Residue frames as a rotation matrix with the C-alpha (Angstrom) as fourth column:
MET 1
0.579 0.815 0.000 0.00
0.815 -0.579 0.000 0.00
0.000 0.000 -1.000 0.00
LYS 2
0.049 -0.516 0.855 1.10
0.396 -0.776 -0.491 3.55
0.917 0.363 0.166 -0.67
PRO 3
-0.521 -0.293 -0.801 2.49
0.850 -0.089 -0.520 5.14
0.081 -0.952 0.296 2.53
THR 4
0.450 0.799 0.399 0.26
0.673 -0.597 0.437 7.80
0.587 0.072 -0.806 4.03
ARG 5
0.934 -0.164 -0.317 2.67
0.153 -0.617 0.772 9.31
-0.322 -0.770 -0.551 6.54
PHE 6
0.681 -0.717 -0.146 5.99
-0.667 -0.527 -0.526 11.05
0.300 0.456 -0.838 5.97
ILE 7
-0.034 -0.732 0.680 7.91
-0.872 0.354 0.338 8.67
-0.488 -0.582 -0.651 8.22
GLU 8
0.433 0.250 0.866 6.54
0.103 0.941 -0.323 5.70
-0.896 0.229 0.381 6.26
SER 9
0.995 -0.098 -0.009 7.71
-0.029 -0.207 -0.978 7.31
0.094 0.974 -0.209 3.01
VAL 10
0.320 -0.932 0.170 11.16
-0.940 -0.334 -0.061 7.80
0.114 -0.140 -0.984 4.50
ASN 11
0.025 -0.264 0.964 11.25
-0.500 0.832 0.241 4.15
-0.866 -0.488 -0.111 5.61
CYS 12
0.806 0.313 0.501 10.33
0.261 0.572 -0.777 3.04
-0.531 0.758 0.380 2.10
ALA 13
0.827 -0.551 -0.113 13.11
-0.441 -0.511 -0.738 5.19
0.349 0.660 -0.666 0.65
ILE 14
0.023 -0.836 0.548 15.62
-0.965 0.124 0.229 3.72
-0.259 -0.535 -0.804 3.11
ASP 15
0.349 0.176 0.920 14.45
-0.090 0.984 -0.155 0.21
-0.933 -0.029 0.359 2.22
GLY 16
0.996 0.041 0.082 15.13
0.080 0.053 -0.995 1.02
-0.046 0.998 0.050 -1.42
ILE 17
0.434 -0.899 0.054 18.65
-0.837 -0.425 -0.344 2.18
0.333 0.104 -0.937 -0.63
LEU 18
-0.053 -0.437 0.898 19.33
-0.759 0.602 0.248 -0.90
-0.649 -0.669 -0.363 1.51
TYR 19
0.710 0.362 0.604 18.01
0.095 0.800 -0.592 -3.19
-0.698 0.478 0.534 -1.23
THR 20
0.911 -0.393 -0.122 20.34
-0.238 -0.262 -0.935 -1.57
0.335 0.881 -0.332 -3.75
VAL 21
0.117 -0.912 0.393 23.33
-0.989 -0.142 -0.035 -1.89
0.088 -0.384 -0.919 -1.43
ARG 22
0.115 -0.019 0.993 22.54
-0.480 0.874 0.072 -5.56
-0.869 -0.485 0.092 -0.73
THR 23
0.627 0.331 0.706 21.99
0.322 0.714 -0.621 -6.58
-0.710 0.617 0.341 -4.34
GLN 24
0.923 -0.270 0.274 24.28
0.170 -0.352 -0.920 -4.30
0.346 0.896 -0.279 -6.36
LYS 25
0.355 -0.870 -0.342 28.04
0.902 0.221 0.372 -4.61
-0.248 -0.441 0.863 -5.86
HIS 26
-0.290 -0.467 0.835 28.62
0.704 -0.695 -0.144 -1.38
0.648 0.547 0.531 -7.78
MET 27
0.588 0.547 0.595 26.53
-0.041 -0.715 0.698 0.49
0.808 -0.435 -0.398 -5.22
ARG 28
0.880 -0.332 -0.338 28.73
0.430 0.261 0.864 -0.90
-0.199 -0.906 0.373 -2.49
HIS 29
-0.087 -0.950 0.301 31.79
0.996 -0.092 -0.001 0.23
0.029 0.300 0.954 -4.42
HIS 30
0.017 0.172 0.985 30.28
0.339 -0.928 0.157 3.71
0.941 0.331 -0.074 -4.79
PHE 31
0.921 0.366 0.135 29.69
-0.010 -0.324 0.946 3.93
0.390 -0.872 -0.295 -1.05
VAL 32
0.529 -0.807 -0.261 33.27
0.768 0.324 0.553 2.84
-0.362 -0.493 0.791 -0.28
ALA 33
-0.290 -0.628 0.723 34.61
0.865 -0.495 -0.083 5.42
0.410 0.601 0.686 -2.74
ALA 34
0.388 0.521 0.760 32.35
0.119 -0.846 0.519 8.09
0.914 -0.111 -0.390 -1.23
LEU 35
0.957 -0.062 -0.283 33.61
0.287 0.061 0.956 7.24
-0.042 -0.996 0.076 2.25
LEU 36
0.110 -0.993 0.043 37.21
0.964 0.117 0.241 7.50
-0.244 0.015 0.970 1.07
VAL 37
-0.243 -0.174 0.954 36.70
0.638 -0.769 0.022 10.82
0.731 0.615 0.298 -0.72
LEU 38
0.665 0.564 0.490 34.83
-0.002 -0.655 0.755 12.40
0.747 -0.503 -0.435 2.18
THR 39
0.796 -0.450 -0.405 37.48
0.548 0.251 0.798 11.18
-0.257 -0.857 0.447 4.64
LEU 40
-0.208 -0.909 0.362 40.23
0.978 -0.205 0.045 12.71
0.034 0.363 0.931 2.51
SER 41
0.047 0.295 0.954 38.30
0.378 -0.890 0.257 15.95
0.925 0.349 -0.154 2.23
LEU 42
0.954 0.297 0.046 38.16
0.052 -0.314 0.948 16.16
0.296 -0.902 -0.315 6.02
LEU 43
0.490 -0.843 -0.220 41.83
0.773 0.304 0.557 15.26
-0.402 -0.443 0.801 6.47
PHE 44
-0.422 -0.682 0.598 42.92
0.888 -0.443 0.122 17.87
0.182 0.582 0.793 3.93
ARG 45
-0.199 0.437 -0.877 40.45
0.561 -0.683 -0.467 20.42
-0.804 -0.585 -0.109 5.29
VAL 46
-0.621 0.062 0.781 39.05
0.746 -0.259 0.614 21.40
0.240 0.964 0.114 1.91
THR 47
-0.956 0.290 0.034 37.07
-0.291 -0.937 -0.191 24.60
-0.023 -0.193 0.981 1.62
ALA 48
-0.350 0.910 0.222 33.30
-0.123 0.191 -0.974 24.69
-0.929 -0.368 0.045 2.12
MET 49
0.307 0.448 -0.840 32.77
-0.864 -0.239 -0.444 25.20
-0.399 0.862 0.313 -1.62
GLU 50
-0.488 -0.569 -0.662 35.02
-0.780 0.624 0.039 22.25
0.391 0.535 -0.749 -2.51
PHE 51
-0.923 0.193 0.334 33.24
-0.069 0.768 -0.636 20.03
-0.380 -0.610 -0.695 0.01
MET 52
0.004 0.985 -0.171 29.87
-0.415 -0.154 -0.897 21.06
-0.910 0.074 0.408 -1.40
LEU 53
0.139 -0.021 -0.990 30.99
-0.990 0.033 -0.139 20.18
0.036 0.999 -0.016 -4.93
LEU 54
-0.829 -0.492 -0.264 32.29
-0.473 0.870 -0.139 16.78
0.298 0.010 -0.954 -3.81
ALA 55
-0.697 0.630 0.342 29.11
-0.045 0.438 -0.898 16.02
-0.715 -0.642 -0.277 -1.87
LEU 56
0.221 0.804 -0.553 26.96
-0.689 -0.272 -0.672 17.02
-0.690 0.529 0.494 -4.84
ALA 57
-0.163 -0.365 -0.917 28.99
-0.932 0.362 0.021 14.87
0.325 0.857 -0.399 -7.24
ILE 58
-0.976 -0.201 0.081 28.84
-0.216 0.887 -0.408 11.86
0.010 -0.416 -0.909 -4.90
SER 59
-0.348 0.926 0.145 25.08
-0.213 0.073 -0.974 12.28
-0.913 -0.370 0.172 -4.47
PHE 60
0.183 0.395 -0.900 24.68
-0.941 -0.193 -0.277 12.36
-0.283 0.898 0.337 -8.25
VAL 61
-0.610 -0.477 -0.633 26.46
-0.642 0.766 0.042 9.01
0.465 0.431 -0.773 -8.66
LEU 62
-0.932 0.291 0.215 24.42
0.034 0.663 -0.748 7.36
-0.361 -0.690 -0.628 -5.91
PHE 63
-0.063 0.946 -0.317 21.23
-0.511 -0.303 -0.804 8.77
-0.857 0.112 0.503 -7.42
ALA 64
-0.028 -0.003 -1.000 22.17
-0.991 0.132 0.027 7.38
0.132 0.991 -0.006 -10.85
GLU 65
-0.889 -0.347 -0.299 22.86
-0.308 0.936 -0.173 3.93
0.340 -0.062 -0.939 -9.39
LEU 66
-0.655 0.730 0.196 19.53
-0.024 0.239 -0.971 3.92
-0.756 -0.640 -0.139 -7.52
LEU 67
0.170 0.725 -0.667 17.72
-0.769 -0.326 -0.550 4.91
-0.617 0.606 0.502 -10.70
ASN 68
-0.378 -0.408 -0.831 19.59
-0.852 0.505 0.140 2.26
0.362 0.761 -0.538 -12.67
THR 69
-0.994 -0.003 0.108 18.57
-0.056 0.868 -0.493 -0.44
-0.092 -0.496 -0.863 -10.19
SER 70
-0.280 0.960 -0.018 14.92
-0.218 -0.082 -0.973 0.60
-0.935 -0.269 0.232 -10.26
ILE 71
0.144 0.289 -0.947 14.90
-0.972 -0.138 -0.190 0.48
-0.185 0.947 0.261 -14.07
GLU 72
-0.724 -0.480 -0.496 16.47
-0.568 0.822 0.035 -2.99
0.391 0.307 -0.868 -14.05
VAL 73
-0.846 0.455 0.278 13.84
0.047 0.582 -0.812 -4.28
-0.531 -0.674 -0.514 -11.60
VAL 74
0.067 0.917 -0.393 10.98
-0.505 -0.309 -0.806 -2.84
-0.860 0.252 0.443 -13.66
VAL 75
-0.069 -0.153 -0.986 12.40
-0.988 0.149 0.046 -4.26
0.140 0.977 -0.161 -16.90
ASP 76
-0.940 -0.304 -0.152 12.82
-0.276 0.944 -0.181 -7.71
0.199 -0.128 -0.972 -15.33
MET 77
-0.554 0.808 0.203 9.23
-0.030 0.224 -0.974 -7.56
-0.832 -0.546 -0.099 -14.09
ILE 78
0.293 0.694 -0.657 7.83
-0.690 -0.323 -0.648 -6.59
-0.662 0.643 0.384 -17.50
SER 79
0.630 -0.158 -0.761 10.14
-0.649 0.431 -0.627 -8.75
0.427 0.888 0.169 -19.60
PRO 80
0.606 -0.392 0.692 11.45
-0.463 0.534 0.707 -11.79
-0.647 -0.749 0.142 -17.64
GLN 81
0.548 -0.394 0.738 12.71
0.689 0.713 -0.131 -13.32
-0.474 0.580 0.662 -20.87
PHE 82
-0.500 -0.826 -0.260 15.46
0.460 -0.507 0.729 -11.83
-0.734 0.245 0.634 -23.00
HIS 83
0.648 0.628 0.430 14.32
0.724 -0.334 -0.604 -9.03
-0.236 0.703 -0.671 -25.28
PRO 84
-0.192 -0.795 0.576 16.49
0.894 -0.383 -0.231 -6.63
0.404 0.470 0.784 -27.34
LEU 85
0.180 0.326 0.928 14.58
0.034 -0.945 0.326 -3.61
0.983 -0.027 -0.181 -26.08
ALA 86
0.982 0.128 -0.135 14.97
0.124 0.090 0.988 -4.75
0.139 -0.988 0.073 -22.46
LYS 87
0.256 -0.964 -0.076 18.72
0.957 0.241 0.164 -4.99
-0.140 -0.115 0.984 -23.03
ILE 88
-0.220 -0.309 0.925 18.80
0.571 -0.810 -0.135 -1.48
0.791 0.499 0.354 -24.49
ALA 89
0.667 0.552 0.501 16.90
-0.089 -0.608 0.789 -0.08
0.740 -0.570 -0.357 -21.51
LYS 90
0.883 -0.377 -0.281 19.36
0.410 0.324 0.853 -1.67
-0.230 -0.868 0.440 -19.07
ASP 91
0.003 -0.941 0.337 22.39
0.997 -0.022 -0.073 -0.61
0.076 0.337 0.939 -21.12
VAL 92
0.033 0.072 0.997 21.20
0.298 -0.953 0.059 3.01
0.954 0.295 -0.053 -21.30
ALA 93
0.920 0.335 0.203 20.56
-0.105 -0.286 0.952 3.08
0.377 -0.898 -0.228 -17.55
ALA 94
0.601 -0.778 -0.184 24.04
0.711 0.416 0.567 1.64
-0.364 -0.472 0.803 -16.91
GLY 95
-0.099 -0.614 0.783 25.45
0.852 -0.459 -0.252 4.26
0.514 0.642 0.568 -19.28
ALA 96
0.572 0.382 0.726 23.88
-0.018 -0.879 0.476 6.98
0.820 -0.286 -0.496 -17.15
VAL 97
0.954 -0.275 -0.118 25.76
0.167 0.162 0.973 5.64
-0.248 -0.948 0.200 -14.11
LEU 98
0.203 -0.933 0.296 29.00
0.967 0.238 0.088 5.56
-0.153 0.268 0.951 -16.09
VAL 99
0.066 -0.118 0.991 28.58
0.493 -0.859 -0.135 9.18
0.867 0.498 0.001 -17.20
ALA 100
0.857 0.308 0.412 27.82
-0.192 -0.552 0.811 10.25
0.478 -0.775 -0.414 -13.62
ALA 101
0.783 -0.610 -0.123 30.84
0.471 0.453 0.757 8.33
-0.406 -0.651 0.642 -12.29
PHE 102
0.025 -0.791 0.612 33.12
0.963 -0.146 -0.228 9.88
0.270 0.595 0.757 -14.90
GLY 103
0.301 0.161 0.940 31.95
0.118 -0.984 0.130 13.38
0.946 0.072 -0.315 -14.05
THR 104
0.987 0.076 0.139 32.44
-0.131 -0.101 0.986 12.70
0.089 -0.992 -0.090 -10.35
ALA 105
0.492 -0.870 0.016 35.95
0.829 0.474 0.296 11.38
-0.265 -0.133 0.955 -10.98
VAL 106
-0.061 -0.473 0.879 36.82
0.679 -0.665 -0.311 14.59
0.732 0.577 0.362 -12.83
MET 107
0.619 0.374 0.690 35.37
-0.209 -0.769 0.604 16.65
0.757 -0.518 -0.399 -9.99
GLY 108
0.957 -0.267 -0.111 37.29
0.210 0.379 0.901 14.66
-0.199 -0.886 0.419 -7.40
TYR 109
0.186 -0.935 0.302 40.51
0.979 0.152 -0.133 15.06
0.078 0.321 0.944 -9.35
LEU 110
0.041 -0.142 0.989 40.11
0.357 -0.922 -0.148 18.83
0.933 0.360 0.013 -9.72
VAL 111
0.757 0.331 0.563 39.35
-0.357 -0.512 0.781 19.29
0.547 -0.793 -0.270 -6.03
LEU 112
0.942 -0.288 0.172 41.72
-0.020 0.463 0.886 16.80
-0.335 -0.838 0.431 -4.36
SER 113
0.634 -0.739 0.228 44.69
0.657 0.359 -0.663 16.85
0.408 0.571 0.713 -6.73
LYS 114
0.265 -0.560 0.785 46.11
-0.220 -0.828 -0.516 20.06
0.939 -0.036 -0.342 -5.29
TYR 115
0.540 -0.059 0.840 46.14
-0.841 0.006 0.541 18.38
-0.037 -0.998 -0.046 -1.86
LEU 116
0.879 -0.127 0.460 47.29
0.048 0.983 0.179 14.91
-0.475 -0.136 0.869 -2.95
PHE 117
0.815 -0.549 0.187 49.93
0.290 0.107 -0.951 15.81
0.502 0.829 0.246 -5.54
PRO 118
0.287 -0.762 0.581 52.31
-0.739 -0.562 -0.372 17.66
0.610 -0.322 -0.724 -3.16
LEU 119
0.436 -0.073 0.897 52.11
-0.731 0.552 0.401 14.68
-0.525 -0.830 0.188 -0.77
HIS 120
0.919 -0.054 0.390 52.76
0.246 0.851 -0.464 12.26
-0.307 0.522 0.796 -3.60
ARG 121
0.677 -0.700 0.227 55.65
-0.066 -0.366 -0.928 14.36
0.733 0.613 -0.294 -4.89
GLY 122
0.294 -0.558 0.776 57.18
-0.941 -0.310 0.134 14.43
0.166 -0.769 -0.617 -1.43
ILE 123
0.649 -0.012 0.761 57.05
-0.295 0.918 0.266 10.63
-0.701 -0.397 0.592 -1.13
LEU 124
0.902 -0.328 0.281 58.72
0.406 0.422 -0.810 10.23
0.147 0.845 0.514 -4.53
ALA 125
0.523 -0.734 0.434 61.40
-0.475 -0.673 -0.567 12.73
0.708 0.090 -0.701 -3.55
MET 126
0.481 -0.319 0.817 62.20
-0.793 0.240 0.560 10.66
-0.375 -0.917 -0.138 -0.44
VAL 127
0.744 -0.201 0.637 62.98
0.307 0.950 -0.059 7.65
-0.593 0.239 0.769 -2.65
GLY 128
-0.151 -0.822 -0.549 64.88
-0.228 -0.512 0.828 9.78
-0.962 0.251 -0.110 -5.13
THR 129
0.489 0.255 -0.834 65.30
-0.836 -0.137 -0.532 9.88
-0.250 0.957 0.146 -8.90
ALA 130
0.703 -0.179 0.689 66.01
0.150 0.983 0.102 6.53
-0.695 0.032 0.718 -10.50
SER 131
-0.283 -0.854 -0.437 69.16
-0.534 -0.239 0.811 5.99
-0.797 0.463 -0.388 -12.53
GLU 132
0.243 0.343 -0.908 69.01
-0.967 0.158 -0.199 4.78
0.075 0.926 0.370 -16.12
LEU 133
-0.589 -0.545 -0.597 71.01
-0.488 0.828 -0.274 1.65
0.644 0.130 -0.754 -15.30
GLY 134
-0.894 0.279 0.351 68.87
-0.237 0.371 -0.898 0.95
-0.381 -0.886 -0.265 -12.25
THR 135
0.039 0.960 -0.277 65.72
-0.829 -0.123 -0.545 1.17
-0.558 0.251 0.791 -14.36
VAL 136
0.117 -0.064 -0.991 66.99
-0.830 0.542 -0.133 -1.38
0.545 0.838 0.011 -16.87
VAL 137
-0.823 -0.516 -0.238 68.29
-0.291 0.743 -0.603 -3.73
0.487 -0.427 -0.762 -14.18
SER 138
-0.646 0.630 0.431 65.03
-0.514 0.058 -0.856 -3.56
-0.564 -0.775 0.287 -12.21
VAL 139
0.343 0.797 -0.498 62.96
-0.922 0.185 -0.339 -4.66
-0.178 0.576 0.798 -15.21
ILE 140
-0.109 -0.467 -0.877 65.38
-0.596 0.737 -0.319 -7.51
0.796 0.488 -0.359 -15.96
LEU 141
-0.950 -0.281 0.139 65.35
-0.265 0.485 -0.833 -8.69
0.167 -0.828 -0.536 -12.34
VAL 142
-0.232 0.943 0.239 61.56
-0.760 -0.022 -0.650 -8.58
-0.607 -0.332 0.722 -12.24
LEU 143
0.387 0.338 -0.858 61.41
-0.858 0.472 -0.201 -10.78
0.337 0.815 0.472 -15.35
ILE 144
-0.506 -0.658 -0.557 63.88
-0.350 0.747 -0.565 -13.24
0.788 -0.091 -0.609 -13.80
ALA 145
-0.862 0.217 0.459 61.92
-0.438 0.137 -0.888 -13.28
-0.256 -0.967 -0.023 -10.53
VAL 146
0.152 0.975 -0.163 58.68
-0.930 0.085 -0.358 -14.00
-0.335 0.206 0.919 -12.39
ILE 147
0.209 -0.135 -0.969 60.26
-0.647 0.724 -0.240 -16.93
0.733 0.677 0.064 -14.24
ILE 148
-0.815 -0.566 -0.128 61.73
-0.251 0.543 -0.801 -18.35
0.523 -0.620 -0.585 -11.01
LEU 149
-0.607 0.649 0.458 58.41
-0.626 -0.035 -0.779 -18.04
-0.489 -0.760 0.428 -9.16
LYS 150
0.389 0.758 -0.523 56.54
-0.921 0.319 -0.223 -19.73
-0.002 0.569 0.822 -12.01
ALA 151
-0.134 -0.524 -0.841 59.12
-0.436 0.793 -0.425 -22.54
0.890 0.309 -0.334 -12.01
MET 152
-0.936 -0.251 0.248 58.81
-0.316 0.279 -0.907 -22.96
0.158 -0.927 -0.341 -8.24
THR 153
-0.301 0.909 0.287 55.00
-0.675 0.010 -0.738 -23.08
-0.674 -0.416 0.610 -8.35
GLY 154
-0.830 -0.098 0.550 54.98
0.233 0.834 0.501 -25.24
-0.507 0.544 -0.668 -11.47
THR 155
0.241 0.967 0.087 52.27
0.612 -0.082 -0.786 -23.16
-0.753 0.243 -0.612 -13.13
GLY 156
0.891 0.291 -0.349 52.06
-0.043 -0.711 -0.702 -21.45
-0.452 0.640 -0.621 -16.50
THR 157
0.310 -0.807 0.503 54.86
0.939 0.179 -0.292 -20.41
0.146 0.563 0.813 -18.84
PRO 158
-0.591 -0.624 -0.512 57.04
0.708 -0.705 0.042 -17.27
-0.387 -0.337 0.858 -18.80
LEU 159
-0.982 0.181 -0.055 54.56
-0.183 -0.839 0.512 -15.52
0.047 0.513 0.857 -21.11
HIS 160
-0.246 0.948 -0.202 51.24
-0.478 0.062 0.876 -17.20
0.843 0.312 0.438 -20.34
GLY 161
0.675 0.696 -0.243 49.44
-0.114 0.424 0.898 -17.93
0.729 -0.579 0.366 -17.08
GLY 162
0.028 -0.660 -0.751 50.91
0.710 0.542 -0.449 -19.02
0.703 -0.521 0.484 -13.79
VAL 163
0.943 0.217 -0.254 51.89
0.332 -0.533 0.778 -17.36
0.034 -0.818 -0.575 -10.53
PRO 164
-0.145 0.666 -0.732 52.54
0.252 -0.690 -0.678 -14.43
-0.957 -0.283 -0.068 -10.63
SER 165
0.799 0.438 0.411 51.29
0.528 -0.186 -0.829 -12.52
-0.287 0.879 -0.380 -13.65
GLY 166
-0.224 -0.968 0.115 54.37
0.889 -0.154 0.431 -11.49
-0.399 0.199 0.895 -15.62
HIS 167
-0.165 0.235 0.958 52.49
0.689 -0.668 0.283 -8.80
0.706 0.706 -0.052 -17.53
ALA 168
0.853 0.515 0.081 51.31
0.278 -0.582 0.764 -7.21
0.441 -0.630 -0.640 -14.29
ALA 169
0.536 -0.721 -0.439 54.78
0.655 0.027 0.755 -7.43
-0.533 -0.692 0.487 -12.75
VAL 170
-0.452 -0.749 0.484 56.52
0.886 -0.317 0.337 -5.77
-0.099 0.582 0.807 -15.70
ALA 171
0.106 0.580 0.808 53.78
0.585 -0.693 0.420 -3.18
0.804 0.428 -0.413 -16.18
PHE 172
0.957 0.265 -0.120 53.96
0.240 -0.488 0.839 -2.07
0.164 -0.831 -0.531 -12.54
SER 173
0.210 -0.956 -0.204 57.76
0.808 0.052 0.587 -2.19
-0.550 -0.288 0.784 -12.62
ILE 174
-0.454 -0.344 0.822 57.85
0.819 -0.523 0.233 0.19
0.350 0.779 0.520 -15.58
ALA 175
0.481 0.713 0.510 55.19
0.381 -0.694 0.611 2.44
0.790 -0.099 -0.605 -14.02
THR 176
0.826 -0.233 -0.513 57.23
0.490 -0.152 0.859 2.63
-0.278 -0.960 -0.012 -10.80
SER 177
-0.196 -0.971 0.134 60.42
0.901 -0.125 0.415 3.49
-0.386 0.202 0.900 -12.69
ILE 178
-0.259 0.169 0.951 58.71
0.656 -0.692 0.302 6.22
0.709 0.702 0.068 -14.69
SER 179
0.785 0.619 0.005 57.16
0.387 -0.497 0.777 7.64
0.483 -0.608 -0.630 -11.52
LEU 180
0.592 -0.629 -0.503 60.54
0.569 -0.115 0.814 7.85
-0.570 -0.769 0.290 -9.79
ASN 181
-0.382 -0.759 0.528 62.29
0.913 -0.222 0.341 9.26
-0.142 0.613 0.777 -12.87
THR 182
-0.242 0.366 0.899 59.76
0.496 -0.750 0.438 12.00
0.834 0.552 0.000 -13.54
GLN 183
-0.746 0.071 -0.662 58.54
0.644 -0.176 -0.744 12.58
-0.170 -0.982 0.085 -9.97
ASP 184
-0.816 0.578 0.013 55.42
-0.522 -0.747 0.412 14.03
0.248 0.329 0.911 -11.58
PRO 185
-0.634 0.592 0.497 52.19
-0.239 0.462 -0.854 12.97
-0.736 -0.660 -0.151 -9.82
LEU 186
0.352 0.821 -0.450 50.06
-0.722 -0.068 -0.688 13.24
-0.596 0.567 0.569 -12.97
VAL 187
-0.027 -0.463 -0.886 52.49
-0.878 0.435 -0.200 11.19
0.478 0.773 -0.418 -15.05
SER 188
-0.916 -0.318 0.243 52.68
-0.400 0.740 -0.540 8.66
-0.008 -0.592 -0.806 -12.21
PHE 189
-0.233 0.921 0.312 48.90
-0.423 0.193 -0.886 8.41
-0.876 -0.338 0.344 -12.06
LEU 190
0.483 0.418 -0.770 48.62
-0.860 0.059 -0.507 7.87
-0.167 0.907 0.387 -15.82
CYS 191
-0.394 -0.719 -0.572 51.37
-0.764 0.602 -0.231 5.24
0.511 0.346 -0.787 -15.83
PHE 192
-0.912 0.083 0.401 49.81
-0.232 0.702 -0.673 3.25
-0.337 -0.707 -0.622 -13.01
THR 193
0.126 0.984 -0.127 46.45
-0.638 -0.018 -0.770 3.56
-0.759 0.179 0.626 -14.75
LEU 194
0.257 -0.127 -0.958 47.98
-0.900 0.330 -0.285 1.91
0.352 0.935 -0.029 -17.82
ALA 195
-0.801 -0.594 -0.072 49.55
-0.510 0.741 -0.437 -0.76
0.313 -0.314 -0.896 -15.58
VAL 196
-0.507 0.713 0.485 46.13
-0.355 0.340 -0.871 -1.49
-0.785 -0.614 0.081 -14.07
MET 197
0.423 0.685 -0.593 44.61
-0.820 0.010 -0.573 -1.71
-0.387 0.728 0.566 -17.56
VAL 198
-0.222 -0.590 -0.777 47.29
-0.789 0.576 -0.212 -4.18
0.573 0.566 -0.593 -18.64
SER 199
-0.948 -0.136 0.287 46.66
-0.300 0.679 -0.670 -6.26
-0.104 -0.721 -0.685 -15.52
HIS 200
-0.157 0.976 0.153 42.89
-0.531 0.048 -0.846 -6.10
-0.833 -0.214 0.510 -16.02
SER 201
0.198 0.201 -0.959 43.28
-0.971 0.176 -0.163 -7.39
0.136 0.964 0.229 -19.57
ARG 202
-0.772 -0.525 -0.359 44.79
-0.456 0.850 -0.264 -10.59
0.444 -0.040 -0.895 -18.15
LEU 203
-0.718 0.608 0.337 41.65
-0.135 0.354 -0.925 -11.05
-0.683 -0.710 -0.172 -16.08
LEU 204
0.164 0.829 -0.535 39.35
-0.775 -0.227 -0.590 -10.38
-0.610 0.512 0.605 -19.04
LEU 205
-0.002 -0.255 -0.967 41.21
-0.871 0.475 -0.124 -12.96
0.491 0.842 -0.223 -21.10
ARG 206
0.867 0.381 0.320 40.90
-0.498 0.672 0.548 -15.42
-0.006 -0.635 0.773 -18.18
ILE 207
0.336 -0.845 -0.416 44.64
-0.047 0.426 -0.903 -16.04
0.941 0.323 0.103 -18.26
HIS 208
-0.783 -0.607 -0.134 45.18
0.158 0.014 -0.987 -15.07
0.601 -0.795 0.085 -14.62
SER 209
0.234 0.797 -0.556 43.19
0.881 0.069 0.469 -14.85
0.412 -0.600 -0.686 -11.42
VAL 210
0.803 0.105 0.587 42.91
-0.085 -0.954 0.287 -11.72
0.591 -0.280 -0.757 -9.29
ARG 211
0.865 -0.497 0.071 45.38
0.016 0.169 0.985 -13.19
-0.502 -0.851 0.154 -6.80
GLU 212
0.248 -0.805 0.539 47.96
0.906 0.390 0.165 -13.84
-0.343 0.447 0.826 -9.51
VAL 213
0.323 -0.068 0.944 47.59
0.597 -0.759 -0.259 -10.33
0.735 0.647 -0.204 -10.94
VAL 214
0.922 0.043 0.385 47.83
-0.248 -0.698 0.672 -8.64
0.298 -0.715 -0.633 -7.54
PHE 215
0.692 -0.713 0.115 50.85
0.347 0.468 0.813 -10.77
-0.633 -0.523 0.571 -6.64
GLY 216
0.151 -0.624 0.767 52.53
0.983 0.016 -0.180 -9.78
0.100 0.781 0.616 -9.90
ALA 217
0.575 0.128 0.808 51.83
0.214 -0.977 0.003 -6.10
0.789 0.171 -0.589 -9.29
VAL 218
0.960 -0.222 0.168 53.32
-0.222 -0.244 0.944 -6.29
-0.168 -0.944 -0.283 -5.79
VAL 219
0.451 -0.834 0.318 56.41
0.694 0.552 0.463 -8.16
-0.562 0.012 0.827 -7.02
GLY 220
0.192 -0.357 0.914 57.01
0.865 -0.378 -0.329 -5.66
0.463 0.854 0.237 -9.83
THR 221
0.709 0.161 0.687 56.53
-0.037 -0.964 0.264 -2.59
0.704 -0.213 -0.677 -7.63
VAL 222
0.935 -0.325 0.145 58.47
-0.149 0.012 0.989 -3.74
-0.323 -0.946 -0.037 -4.56
MET 223
0.394 -0.835 0.383 61.42
0.802 0.516 0.300 -5.17
-0.449 0.189 0.873 -6.47
THR 224
0.290 -0.250 0.924 61.73
0.707 -0.595 -0.383 -2.04
0.645 0.764 0.005 -8.60
VAL 225
0.847 0.057 0.529 61.72
-0.256 -0.828 0.499 0.28
0.466 -0.558 -0.687 -5.59
VAL 226
0.813 -0.564 0.143 64.33
0.100 0.378 0.920 -1.84
-0.573 -0.734 0.364 -3.78
VAL 227
0.267 -0.742 0.615 66.62
0.949 0.314 -0.032 -2.07
-0.169 0.592 0.788 -6.81
LEU 228
0.394 -0.081 0.915 66.39
0.463 -0.843 -0.274 1.65
0.794 0.532 -0.295 -7.60
VAL 229
0.943 -0.079 0.325 67.08
-0.313 -0.544 0.778 2.63
0.115 -0.835 -0.538 -4.01
LEU 230
0.616 -0.757 0.220 70.14
0.415 0.548 0.726 0.33
-0.670 -0.356 0.652 -3.94
PHE 231
0.169 -0.547 0.820 71.47
0.965 -0.077 -0.250 1.74
0.200 0.834 0.515 -7.22
LYS 232
0.726 0.128 0.676 70.94
0.062 -0.991 0.121 5.25
0.685 -0.046 -0.727 -5.89
GLY 233
0.908 -0.396 0.138 73.06
-0.176 -0.062 0.982 4.37
-0.380 -0.916 -0.126 -2.86
ILE 234
0.355 -0.804 0.477 75.80
0.797 0.527 0.294 2.89
-0.488 0.276 0.828 -5.06
GLY 235
0.316 -0.196 0.928 75.80
0.724 -0.583 -0.370 5.98
0.613 0.789 -0.042 -7.25
């Protein structure tokens, strides 16, 4: 029955939000991201205007996800069987969430980058600029480590499958080297974004599991940092 009192309407709205959080993993991801962004905004003590913009952008993403879920439920109720038009309706609703998320990411970058980038630059400066020889050696050692680990675990080949993911290890090794060489937060962000995309492609192709990809990323990053720091000390 349609609620007749305001408190009943509020309870229905909360039930809708809880249903979306329970059934939609993307909604849970949005809430985690919102919690992280709002926590950072408090730690960095952003201005009232910046906080308002972040809160508005976050609300827009959550609203889009709620609307997307409601459309999916209605479409499933009307068309339980597969229908091309039902697919289009769901795809368009999902596209609305993607557009909202992209806009929010841009907003978050514009607001938080001026607080995060100096911190990131300071951390890179503590490690120091990587040498050319150290960069080459780190990539070679990462490749050797990947081959040894695959031989020890008896899984995959040097270029296909196994523990850890060689593509992820090398991609993150190169991204780490570039980050330390340039010490530019934006360049670092773009390089690690590419490394994540390379790693994600291994998941899409079902060549590696998440554990293997994460392990490869950790191996590539940690070994590169250690080698570059040692070469810096030698130099």
